C-alpha positions, -999 to 999 in steps of 0.1 A, spaced: 1 -1 1 17 33 -8 7 61 13 0 95 1 -5 128 23 -33 148 15 -26 179 -2 -58 199 3 -55 193 39 -19 207 40 -31 238 15 -57 244 43 -32 242 71 -15 267 54 -41 290 47 -51 291 87 -13 300 95 -20 328 70 -53 341 88 -48 331 121 -10 327 132 23 341 126 25 349 91 54 377 96 89 374 79 94 350 50 61 333 57 42 346 27 72 339 0 74 302 21 38 297 16 36 311 -18 61 289 -33 48 258 -17 12 265 -31 26 272 -64 46 240 -61 15 218 -49 -7 228 -74 16 225 -100 22 187 -92 -19 182 -90 -18 198 -127 9 177 -136 -11 148 -124 -39 159 -145 -20 159 -176 0 128 -171 -24 110 -200 -14 137 -225 25 135 -222 47 116 -234 65 96 -207 98 114 -209 83 146 -208 63 138 -178 90 123 -160 110 155 -166 84 176 -153 79 154 -124 116 153 -114 115 194 -118 89 191 -90 109 169 -68 140 192 -71 118 225 -67 106 204 -31 140 193 -23 152 230 -27 124 244 -8 128 221 23 167 228 21 162 262 26 168 280 61 133 298 66 129 325 95 96 322 106 83 297 131 52 283 111 76 275 82 102 260 101 73 237 119 57 230 87 93 224 69 101 197 99 68 180 91 75 180 52 107 166 57 94 139 83 67 129 55 88 134 23 82 103 9 46 105 11 40 140 -4 45 132 -44 31 93 -45 2 103 -66 27 115 -95 42 82 -94 14 57 -87 -16 56 -113 -47 55 -90 -34 70 -61 -50 105 -58 -35 139 -39 -62 136 -13 -83 114 8 -118 124 1 -129 92 -8 -118 79 28 -134 112 42 -168 102 24 -165 68 33 -169 77 70 -190 109 66 -226 90 72 -211 78 105 -201 113 114 -232 127 106 -250 100 127 -229 108 155 -236 141 154 -275 141 149 -277 122 179 -257 142 200 -226 121 200 -219 88 222 -228 85 259 -201 63 267 -168 48 253 -187 14 251 -211 32 227 -186 48 205 -170 13 202 -200 -3 196 -211 26 169 -177 24 152 -176 -18 149 -216 -13 133 -207 14 110 -175 -6 98 -198 -35 90 -224 -17 71 -199 2 51 -183 -30 43 -214 -47 33 -224 -18 14 -189 -20 -6 -192 -57 -15 -232 -46 -28 -251 -58 1 -282 -44 15 -267 -42 57 -297 -40 73 -311 -72 60 -276 -88 60 -276 -79 100 -310 -91 106 -301 -125 90 -267 -124 111 -288 -120 141 -314 -145 131 -286 -172 127 -266 -160 158 -301 -167 183 -309 -202 163 -273 -213 160 -253 -194 188 -228 -182 159 -224 -152 139 -215 -158 104 -185 -142 85 -193 -114 61 -199 -121 27 -172 -117 5 -192 -107 -27 -229 -101 -41 -242 -132 -49 -275 -140 -67 -295 -136 -36 -323 -109 -46 
């Protein structure tokens, strides 16, 4: 599995620094260069299919060199230093999407997958206990897994509970959809 840091989250963190925190000194220069670099990388990924392989690799290498240069510069602003330290720590996870087909530059898919559980938790004013939170997490995981495998979650859970009460054993989650309609 190839891990990619979410670039839109990084851009949002930079915007928060500009709005609320210490944006003095060389922060403006640092943030402008990093934003441009990240946006250029995302644009390059979008053009990948239309470029010849040598041209794409050349442009990708240029982005890598720009990132390395940005991380090696001695920034004075405290927030820039903090962010550079974080980027150095996660350097191998910043541009994975430029190398691996199918790896997005964001984690929007993962966030969409957990959104229903978050909305449910908010609508019910949160969980009342640690045990309740753990139960909800397990149930949401089961329902999401069933949905991704093409099953109707509530029907399968009811069926599993019936089996449990008659046989005293829960069935495994089904692997893929079958002709059970």
